[in-house]
N, C-alpha and C positions, 0 to 999 in steps of 0.2 A: 499570453503567461511565458514568462523569461524562457529563455532557450538555456538547457543545462545537461550536463551527462551525469547516469550513475556508474560510477566504477567501483567493483568490489575489488575490498583491498583485505588482504590475510596477513601477510609477513611481518612482524615486528617493528621494521622500519618504517614499513608503509602507516603503520597505526600511529607511530610515535612522529610521523612527520605532520599526520593532522594538528600536533600542538601547536602548530604554527598558526591555525586559524585562530583570531581571535575574537571573543565576544565583549559585549559593553560588560563593564566593572559589576554592575549591579546584576549580571546576569553569570557571572561566573560561579554561585552558588549553587546555579541547577547543571552544572556539567560534572561531567563525572570523570574521575582519572582516567587516563589511556593505558595505564598498565592491566586495568580490570577490564577495560573493553577488548584490549587485546586478548586476554585470557578467555572472556567471554566467547570472543569470536572465533576461537578454536572448538566451539562446541559446534556440531553437526548441525544443531536446529536453528544457528544464528549466522546472519550475514552482516555482513559491515562495508556501507558503500561511501565513498567519497563523492561529494557534491563537486561537478568539475563545471566552471563556464569558459569556453578557450580551454587555455592550458593551466588556466589558475585553478587550484583547490578552494572555494568557498565553504565547505561544509563537509559534513558528515550525518548520518543516520544506519540505525541497526534495523533489521527486519529479522523477528525472532518466531518460527513456529512455536506454538505452545503447548504446551501439554494434550491438551484435546487438539488433534491433528487440522479439524476444520477452523481453528481461532490462529489471527497471527497477530503480532505485539510491533508497532512501530515505537521504537525508543530513541533515545537522544537526538533528536531532529537540532540540529545545531547549524548555524549559519552564521559565518563570519559578521563583524560588526561594519565593515563597509558595503553589504552586499544586505542587510537587514531593509526592511520596509518597502523592499522591490517585488514582494510578491515570490520569492524563491521558496519561502518556508511553504506555503500554500501549495506552489505548484510541484515540489517534490512529494509532499503527504498526498497529492491527490493522484500523481502517478505509481505510487506506492499502491494506494488505493484500487487503481484499477489490474496492477500487475497480481495482486492479491484476488482480485475479483473473478482473472483469470484462471486461477488455480484450481483444480480438482477439489471438490468437496468443500473449497472453503464457505465459510458462512459469517465471521465474523471479524472484525478488525477492533482491536484492544491498544489504546494508547495511555501511558503510564507519566504522569507529572507532577511537580512539587505541588501543594495543594496553594501554595500563594505564587505561582508563576501564571501570571495573570495571562501574560502574551502568550502562553502555549493554551491556556482556557478559550482565549476567545478563537485562537486558530482553527482548533480542532472543532468547537462549536459550530464556525462557519461551515466546516467542512460536512456536518451532519451527526458529529459524535454526541451522546448523551449522557452526562456524568452519571456513575452510580455511586450509591451512598455508602461505599466501602473505601476505605483506603488500604493500599498494599503497601508495605515496607517503606512507610511515610510517604507514597506516593497516590494521590487521585488516579482512580479509574473512570476512563470514558470508552463507551464502545459504540460502535457502526454496525449494524446487524444489516448481512444484504438481503433483498428479497427476489427469488428468482419466479421467474413466471412458471407456470405449471404445463409444461409441453404434452402432459397426458390428455389435456383438455382438447388439444389441437387433434390428436390422435382418434379420440374417442368421438367427436364431433357429428352427429347424425348429418347434419346439413352439408356435411362435406362433398365434395365430388368426386371422391376420391373411389377407387373400387376396393371394397372391402377385403377381397381375395388376394389382389396382387399388391393394394398399396399404389397402384399406379390411376391417374385421372385417366377415365374413360376417352375422355377427348386424344390424348395423347396416343391410344392404341389404334387411330382409324387414319387410313391413308387415303388423302384426298387423290381426285383424278390424274394429278402428275405424278404418284408415287411417293409424295413426300408425306412423312408424318404429320398430322397437325395437332 
């Protein structure tokens, strides 16, 4: 995957500098006004990241903690025209999914995009998102649910060789002839 850095941006000047990132003419209808982005970034549940390759900003993306605290929204994933088709969109979304997966109590990632944005649809489909039947404020909704292994199965496993009173392996509590624990 391509190398990049995510840098959080908050200040008005930093947000407006993102306006130098140009997308293809036919994609401009899918982007939002940067003033709206700035105002939304001021909300505590919203983080805006600039996507950097070396010293060059090549795009931006927003991460939103939804009303349901176990759900996160990836919004406005934008990659500059010169960097499109090189895997950056996929790599950025994949990294954000990994970040979200590591957050406490995260269960779902949501993406929203214009229904006629086929590039976004294909990208998120490749990442495992499933389109929902609903459209929210003119944008298609797709979701990715996390599946977690049940740790309780390991603890309650009667075949386990751990001591039920101490939670330690019985073998670990035995000293060998040299006084080492085995």
